[in-house]
C-alpha positions as CSV (number, residue, x, y, z in Angstrom):
1,M,-109.5,-91.1,-17.0
2,T,-111.7,-94.0,-17.6
3,E,-108.5,-96.3,-17.4
4,L,-107.5,-94.4,-14.0
5,M,-111.2,-94.8,-12.5
6,L,-111.2,-98.8,-13.6
7,F,-107.9,-99.7,-12.0
8,L,-108.0,-97.5,-9.1
9,S,-111.8,-98.5,-8.0
10,F,-110.8,-102.1,-8.7
11,F,-108.0,-102.3,-6.3
12,V,-110.0,-100.2,-3.6
13,F,-112.8,-102.6,-3.6
14,L,-110.2,-105.5,-3.3
15,I,-108.5,-103.8,-0.3
16,L,-111.9,-103.3,1.2
17,G,-112.4,-107.1,0.8
18,I,-115.3,-107.4,-1.6
19,P,-115.3,-110.5,-3.7
20,I,-113.1,-110.3,-6.7
21,A,-115.9,-111.0,-9.2
22,I,-118.1,-108.2,-7.5
23,S,-115.1,-105.7,-7.6
24,I,-114.5,-106.2,-11.2
25,G,-118.0,-105.8,-12.1
26,L,-118.5,-102.5,-10.1
27,A,-115.0,-101.2,-11.2
28,T,-116.3,-101.6,-14.9
29,L,-119.5,-100.1,-14.3
30,L,-118.0,-97.1,-12.6
31,A,-115.5,-96.6,-15.4
32,M,-118.2,-96.9,-18.0
33,M,-120.6,-94.4,-16.2
34,M,-117.8,-91.9,-16.9
35,S,-118.7,-91.8,-20.7
36,I,-122.4,-93.0,-20.7
37,D,-125.2,-93.2,-18.4
38,F,-126.0,-95.6,-15.7
39,L,-128.9,-97.7,-17.5
40,P,-126.9,-98.1,-20.5
41,A,-123.8,-98.8,-18.8
42,V,-125.6,-101.7,-16.9
43,T,-127.3,-103.0,-20.0
44,T,-123.8,-103.1,-21.6
45,I,-122.4,-105.1,-18.7
46,A,-125.2,-107.4,-18.5
47,Q,-124.9,-108.3,-22.3
48,R,-121.4,-108.7,-22.2
49,L,-121.4,-111.1,-19.0
50,A,-124.2,-113.2,-20.5
51,G,-122.6,-113.3,-23.8
52,G,-119.4,-114.2,-22.4
53,I,-120.4,-117.4,-20.7
54,N,-122.6,-118.4,-23.7
55,S,-119.8,-120.6,-25.1
56,F,-119.7,-124.0,-25.8
57,A,-115.8,-124.5,-24.9
58,L,-117.1,-123.3,-21.4
59,L,-119.2,-126.3,-20.9
60,A,-116.1,-128.4,-20.4
61,I,-115.1,-126.5,-16.9
62,P,-118.3,-128.0,-14.9
63,L,-117.7,-131.5,-16.7
64,F,-114.0,-131.3,-15.6
65,V,-114.6,-129.8,-12.1
66,L,-117.1,-132.8,-11.4
67,S,-115.0,-135.5,-12.7
68,G,-112.0,-134.1,-10.5
69,L,-114.5,-134.2,-7.5
70,I,-115.4,-137.7,-8.5
71,M,-111.8,-138.8,-8.7
72,G,-110.9,-137.1,-5.3
73,R,-113.7,-139.2,-3.7
74,G,-113.7,-142.5,-5.6
75,G,-110.2,-143.6,-4.3
76,I,-108.1,-142.7,-7.4
77,A,-105.5,-140.4,-5.5
78,Q,-104.8,-143.3,-3.1
79,R,-103.9,-145.6,-6.2
80,L,-101.9,-143.2,-7.8
81,I,-99.7,-142.5,-4.6
82,Y,-99.5,-146.2,-3.9
83,F,-98.3,-146.8,-7.3
84,S,-95.9,-143.9,-7.2
85,R,-94.5,-144.9,-3.9
86,S,-94.0,-148.7,-5.2
87,L,-92.2,-147.2,-7.8
88,I,-89.6,-144.9,-6.3
89,G,-90.6,-144.5,-2.7
90,A,-87.5,-146.6,-1.3
91,V,-84.8,-144.1,-3.0
92,P,-83.3,-141.4,-0.7
93,G,-86.1,-138.5,-0.6
94,G,-88.6,-140.9,-2.3
95,L,-91.4,-139.8,-0.5
96,A,-90.9,-136.0,-1.6
97,F,-90.7,-137.3,-5.2
98,V,-93.8,-139.6,-4.9
99,N,-95.6,-136.4,-3.7
100,V,-94.6,-134.5,-6.9
101,I,-95.3,-137.4,-9.2
102,A,-98.8,-138.2,-7.5
103,C,-99.7,-134.5,-8.0
104,V,-98.8,-134.6,-11.7
105,L,-100.8,-137.9,-12.2
106,F,-103.8,-136.5,-10.1
107,G,-103.7,-133.2,-11.9
108,S,-103.2,-134.4,-15.4
109,I,-106.5,-136.4,-14.7
110,S,-108.4,-133.8,-12.7
111,G,-107.3,-130.6,-14.2
112,S,-107.7,-128.9,-10.6
113,A,-105.0,-127.5,-8.4
114,V,-107.0,-127.4,-5.4
115,A,-108.6,-130.9,-5.8
116,S,-105.1,-132.2,-6.2
117,T,-103.6,-130.4,-3.1
118,T,-106.6,-131.7,-1.0
119,A,-106.5,-135.1,-2.5
120,I,-102.8,-135.9,-2.4
121,G,-102.0,-133.6,0.6
122,S,-104.5,-135.3,2.9
123,V,-102.9,-138.8,2.2
124,M,-99.4,-137.8,1.8
125,A,-99.0,-135.7,5.0
126,P,-99.2,-138.5,7.5
127,A,-96.8,-140.7,5.4
128,M,-94.3,-138.0,5.0
129,D,-94.4,-137.3,8.9
130,E,-93.6,-140.9,9.6
131,D,-90.5,-140.6,7.5
132,K,-89.4,-137.5,9.3
133,Y,-90.2,-134.9,6.7
134,K,-91.1,-131.5,8.1
135,R,-94.7,-130.8,7.8
136,E,-94.1,-127.2,6.3
137,F,-92.0,-128.7,3.8
138,T,-94.6,-131.3,2.9
139,A,-97.3,-128.6,2.5
140,A,-95.0,-126.0,0.3
141,L,-94.1,-129.0,-1.9
142,T,-97.7,-130.2,-2.2
143,A,-98.8,-126.8,-3.1
144,S,-96.1,-126.1,-5.7
145,A,-96.5,-129.6,-7.3
146,S,-100.3,-129.4,-7.4
147,T,-100.1,-126.5,-9.9
148,T,-98.8,-128.7,-12.7
149,G,-102.4,-129.8,-13.0
150,L,-103.2,-126.3,-14.6
151,I,-100.3,-126.8,-17.3
152,I,-100.8,-130.3,-18.0
153,P,-104.2,-131.3,-19.6
154,P,-107.2,-131.3,-19.2
155,S,-106.8,-127.7,-17.6
156,N,-109.4,-125.4,-16.9
157,A,-107.1,-122.5,-17.2
158,L,-106.0,-123.5,-20.8
159,I,-109.9,-123.6,-21.8
160,V,-110.3,-120.0,-20.2
161,F,-107.3,-118.7,-22.2
162,A,-108.6,-120.0,-25.2
163,L,-111.9,-118.3,-24.8
164,A,-110.0,-114.9,-23.6
165,S,-107.7,-115.2,-26.9
166,G,-110.5,-115.4,-29.3
167,G,-110.3,-118.8,-30.7
168,V,-106.8,-120.6,-29.9
169,S,-107.2,-124.1,-30.4
170,I,-107.6,-125.8,-26.9
171,S,-106.4,-129.3,-28.4
172,A,-103.3,-127.4,-29.4
173,L,-103.0,-126.0,-25.9
174,F,-103.6,-128.9,-24.2
175,V,-101.0,-130.8,-26.2
176,A,-98.4,-127.9,-25.7
177,G,-98.8,-128.1,-21.8
178,Y,-97.3,-131.5,-21.6
179,I,-93.4,-130.8,-21.5
180,P,-93.7,-127.6,-19.7
181,G,-95.8,-129.3,-17.0
182,L,-93.1,-132.2,-16.8
183,L,-90.2,-129.6,-16.7
184,V,-92.0,-128.0,-13.7
185,A,-92.2,-131.4,-12.0
186,L,-88.6,-132.1,-12.7
187,G,-87.6,-128.9,-11.4
188,L,-89.5,-129.7,-7.9
189,I,-88.1,-133.0,-7.9
190,L,-84.5,-131.4,-8.1
191,A,-85.5,-128.8,-5.2
192,S,-86.8,-131.9,-3.1
193,W,-83.6,-133.7,-3.6
194,I,-81.5,-130.8,-2.7
195,Y,-83.6,-130.5,0.5
196,V,-83.4,-134.0,1.5
197,R,-79.5,-133.8,1.2
198,Q,-79.5,-130.9,3.8
199,H,-82.2,-132.5,5.9
200,P,-81.7,-136.3,6.1
201,T,-84.9,-138.1,6.3
202,K,-86.1,-141.8,7.3
203,A,-85.2,-144.4,4.6
204,A,-88.1,-146.7,3.1
205,S,-87.8,-150.4,2.4
206,P,-87.3,-151.4,-1.0
207,T,-90.4,-152.7,-2.7
208,S,-90.9,-156.1,-4.1
209,L,-91.8,-156.6,-7.8
210,E,-94.7,-158.3,-6.9
211,T,-95.8,-155.3,-4.7
212,L,-94.9,-152.9,-7.7
213,F,-96.9,-155.2,-10.2
214,H,-100.1,-155.2,-8.0
215,A,-99.7,-151.2,-7.5
216,L,-99.6,-151.1,-11.3
217,L,-102.7,-153.1,-11.9
218,A,-104.4,-151.1,-9.4
219,A,-103.5,-147.7,-10.6
220,L,-104.0,-148.8,-14.6
221,P,-107.6,-148.1,-14.8
222,S,-107.0,-144.5,-13.5
223,L,-103.9,-143.8,-15.7
224,A,-106.1,-145.0,-18.9
225,L,-108.1,-141.8,-18.1
226,I,-105.4,-139.7,-19.3
227,L,-105.2,-141.7,-22.6
228,I,-108.7,-141.8,-23.4
229,V,-109.4,-138.1,-22.7
230,I,-106.2,-136.6,-24.3
231,G,-106.0,-139.4,-27.0
232,G,-109.7,-138.8,-28.0
233,I,-109.0,-135.2,-28.5
234,I,-106.0,-135.6,-30.5
235,A,-107.4,-138.2,-32.6
236,G,-110.4,-136.0,-33.2
237,L,-112.9,-138.3,-31.8
238,F,-114.4,-135.8,-29.6
239,T,-114.0,-132.1,-28.5
240,A,-112.4,-131.0,-25.4
241,T,-116.1,-130.4,-24.1
242,E,-117.2,-133.6,-25.0
243,A,-114.0,-135.1,-23.5
244,G,-115.0,-133.8,-20.1
245,G,-118.2,-135.7,-20.3
246,V,-116.2,-138.5,-21.3
247,A,-114.1,-138.0,-18.2
248,V,-117.3,-137.8,-16.0
249,A,-118.7,-141.0,-17.3
250,Y,-115.5,-142.9,-16.8
251,A,-114.8,-141.6,-13.4
252,L,-118.1,-142.6,-12.3
253,A,-117.9,-146.2,-13.5
254,L,-114.4,-146.4,-12.2
255,S,-115.1,-145.0,-8.5
256,I,-118.6,-146.8,-8.1
257,L,-118.4,-150.2,-10.2
258,V,-114.7,-151.0,-10.2
259,Y,-113.0,-149.5,-6.8
260,R,-116.4,-149.2,-5.2
261,E,-115.3,-146.4,-2.9
262,L,-118.2,-143.9,-4.2
263,T,-121.9,-144.6,-3.5
264,I,-124.7,-143.4,-5.7
265,S,-126.2,-141.5,-2.4
266,E,-122.9,-139.5,-2.4
267,L,-123.4,-138.0,-5.7
268,P,-125.9,-135.1,-4.9
269,E,-123.3,-133.5,-2.5
270,L,-120.7,-134.0,-5.4
271,F,-123.1,-132.3,-8.1
272,L,-123.7,-129.4,-5.5
273,D,-120.1,-128.9,-5.1
274,A,-119.3,-128.9,-8.8
275,A,-122.3,-126.5,-9.1
276,K,-121.0,-124.1,-6.5
277,T,-117.5,-124.2,-7.9
278,T,-118.7,-123.7,-11.6
279,A,-121.0,-120.8,-10.5
280,A,-117.7,-119.0,-8.9
281,V,-115.9,-119.7,-12.1
282,M,-118.5,-118.5,-14.4
283,I,-119.4,-115.3,-12.5
284,L,-115.6,-114.4,-12.7
285,V,-115.4,-115.2,-16.4
286,G,-118.7,-113.1,-17.1
287,T,-117.5,-109.9,-15.4
288,S,-113.9,-110.4,-16.5
289,I,-115.2,-110.5,-20.1
290,A,-117.1,-107.1,-19.3
291,M,-113.7,-105.6,-18.2
292,S,-112.0,-106.9,-21.1
293,W,-114.4,-105.2,-23.6
294,L,-113.8,-102.0,-21.7
295,L,-110.4,-102.3,-22.1
296,A,-110.3,-103.1,-25.8
297,Y,-112.8,-100.2,-26.3
298,Q,-110.6,-97.7,-24.5
299,S,-107.6,-99.1,-26.6
300,I,-105.6,-100.2,-23.8
301,P,-103.9,-102.9,-25.4
302,I,-102.7,-100.6,-28.1
303,H,-101.6,-98.3,-25.2
304,V,-99.8,-101.0,-23.5
305,A,-98.0,-102.2,-26.8
306,I,-96.7,-98.8,-27.5
307,F,-95.4,-98.1,-24.0
308,L,-93.6,-101.6,-23.8
309,G,-92.2,-100.7,-27.3
310,S,-90.9,-97.4,-25.8
311,L,-89.1,-99.1,-23.0
312,S,-87.1,-101.3,-25.4
313,E,-87.2,-102.8,-28.9
314,N,-85.7,-106.0,-27.6
315,P,-88.2,-108.9,-27.8
316,L,-86.4,-110.7,-25.0
317,V,-86.6,-107.7,-22.6
318,I,-90.3,-107.1,-23.6
319,L,-91.2,-110.6,-22.7
320,L,-89.4,-110.5,-19.3
321,L,-91.4,-107.2,-18.7
322,I,-94.8,-109.0,-19.4
323,N,-93.6,-112.2,-17.1
324,I,-92.7,-109.9,-14.3
325,T,-95.9,-108.0,-14.5
326,L,-98.0,-111.4,-14.5
327,L,-95.9,-112.7,-11.7
328,I,-97.0,-109.6,-9.6
329,V,-100.5,-109.8,-10.9
330,G,-100.6,-113.7,-10.1
331,S,-99.7,-112.8,-6.5
332,F,-102.9,-110.5,-6.2
333,M,-105.5,-112.0,-8.3
334,D,-107.0,-115.3,-8.9
335,M,-106.1,-117.4,-12.1
336,T,-109.5,-117.0,-14.1
337,P,-109.8,-113.3,-14.1
338,A,-106.1,-112.6,-14.7
339,V,-106.4,-114.7,-17.6
340,M,-109.6,-113.1,-18.9
341,I,-108.3,-109.6,-18.2
342,F,-104.7,-109.6,-19.2
343,T,-104.8,-111.9,-22.3
344,P,-106.5,-109.2,-24.6
345,I,-103.7,-106.9,-23.2
346,F,-100.5,-108.7,-23.9
347,L,-101.4,-111.4,-26.5
348,P,-101.5,-108.8,-29.1
349,V,-98.0,-107.6,-27.9
350,A,-96.6,-110.9,-28.0
351,V,-98.0,-112.0,-31.6
352,E,-96.5,-108.7,-32.7
353,L,-92.9,-110.0,-31.4
354,G,-93.8,-113.0,-33.6
355,M,-94.8,-115.3,-30.6
356,S,-97.4,-118.2,-31.4
357,P,-100.7,-117.5,-29.3
358,V,-100.3,-121.3,-28.2
359,H,-96.7,-120.5,-26.9
360,F,-97.9,-117.3,-25.1
361,G,-100.9,-119.3,-23.5
362,I,-98.6,-121.7,-22.0
363,M,-96.1,-119.3,-20.9
364,M,-99.1,-117.1,-19.3
365,V,-100.9,-120.0,-17.5
366,L,-97.3,-121.2,-16.1
367,N,-96.4,-117.7,-14.9
368,L,-99.8,-117.2,-13.2
369,S,-99.9,-120.9,-11.7
370,I,-96.8,-119.6,-9.6
371,G,-99.2,-117.0,-8.2
372,L,-101.7,-119.7,-7.0
373,C,-98.9,-120.8,-4.4
374,T,-97.7,-117.3,-3.4
375,P,-99.2,-114.8,-0.6
376,P,-101.2,-113.1,0.0
377,V,-104.0,-114.4,-2.5
378,G,-102.5,-117.9,-3.4
379,S,-105.5,-120.1,-3.1
380,V,-103.6,-123.3,-3.4
381,L,-101.2,-122.2,-0.6
382,F,-104.3,-121.4,1.6
383,V,-105.8,-125.1,0.9
384,S,-102.6,-126.7,1.4
385,S,-101.8,-124.8,4.8
386,A,-105.3,-125.8,6.0
387,V,-105.2,-129.5,5.0
388,M,-101.6,-130.0,6.4
389,E,-102.4,-128.1,9.4
390,T,-99.7,-125.6,9.3
391,P,-99.5,-122.1,9.8
392,L,-99.3,-120.2,6.4
393,Q,-96.1,-118.2,7.6
394,K,-94.1,-121.4,8.1
395,L,-94.4,-122.4,4.2
396,I,-92.8,-119.4,3.0
397,K,-89.0,-120.6,3.7
398,P,-89.5,-124.0,2.2
399,L,-91.3,-122.4,-0.7
400,M,-88.1,-120.4,-1.8
401,P,-86.4,-123.2,-3.7
402,M,-89.8,-124.2,-5.1
403,Y,-90.3,-120.5,-6.6
404,L,-86.8,-120.7,-7.9
405,A,-87.3,-124.0,-9.5
406,M,-90.7,-122.9,-11.2
407,I,-89.3,-119.5,-12.4
408,A,-86.4,-121.4,-14.2
409,V,-88.5,-123.3,-16.0
410,L,-90.9,-120.3,-16.8
411,A,-87.7,-118.6,-18.3
412,V,-86.9,-121.9,-20.4
413,V,-90.4,-122.0,-21.6
414,T,-90.6,-118.2,-22.5
415,Y,-87.4,-118.3,-24.5
416,L,-87.4,-121.6,-26.1
417,P,-90.4,-121.8,-28.0
418,A,-89.8,-125.5,-29.0
419,V,-90.4,-126.5,-25.5
420,S,-94.1,-125.8,-26.0
421,M,-94.5,-126.0,-30.0
422,A,-92.8,-129.1,-30.4
423,L,-95.6,-131.6,-29.6
424,P,-98.6,-129.5,-31.3
425,R,-96.4,-129.0,-34.3
426,F,-95.5,-132.9,-34.5
427,L,-99.2,-133.7,-34.2
428,G,-100.2,-131.2,-37.0
429,L,-102.2,-129.1,-34.3
430,T,-100.5,-125.8,-35.3
431,S,-98.1,-124.4,-37.8
């Protein structure tokens, strides 16, 4: 009965338009009150909320959020786009490929799908308009390509999963995300190539070697951040949290001293934006941890494992059912609460099947990333629609091949563990 009250009240609150963090907290409170009094229930939720966000690993989130904002304002996105366009912009459909590559590069530096959509979309839209790409295709491609920043490190979503899983190595998760993230990018490039064959675009002029060299030279300081952050983590020079501090310091130096596109007077506004984003994430994490605790207290993960086992004994079928469930969840729930709530439910099932927690984490984040560009709650889709000034309903049709590409990669990642686990094992980050 407690479980019914929890889920029923949660969805009722969502339908009423109550913010998701408050919906989670209220639903947890109502469910708890079915077995204990009001005051002890409130006290328990407050303890779980405060204890849940009291984590050293979570300090990385505000740091990477701030570094992403600095990069978006400091001219880094423009230089990455210029480099990508100089490299492959002249091939047929080149600007679509540039869009994907720029989203991957910016996402791998900022770790934010929303920041990537805003920074890359605002620059790429006019250029792709000029080359006769339909605006709805540009918006759909940018939204889907921007999600690669949640799989390729540094990724706030992977940090949240590490917390929800109870201790999976953030370094191992970061390294494990590279190949799946690049496969998603390749899938989107293939979908773009098919689109361009059906909808010819204006051909761009070839780029001279001199122009390519200058573009590479301008982008090298930005690209170096990837090596500094991830290289430092793998080499053991600093933790993922400390890497966030390094990213902020490097981005500030690059934007203010080298590119000179960010001024000190603009920093208070960036700090305020980072604080707002961090506050939203942290309240989601806190209330989700309270709900996760109640789920564990009511033995719901055990009941779910028994239920899935009763449906099939085939691990492939059970993983398929988990993926379908997460795809549905991702279309209605934001990434952070979905990771916090469903990791304790599905991770024990996956481990029981012999799946590595690192492998499951990549599968889960990749799955939920698809939800970020899926109606009705896809936040990245709404941002892309706003930035590109395109009605949301017009994006659905061009998104279909993008969905197919991303789901195909999800299937590969799910059923071929080596795709996620090869790099972490090679570097000795996991067994």
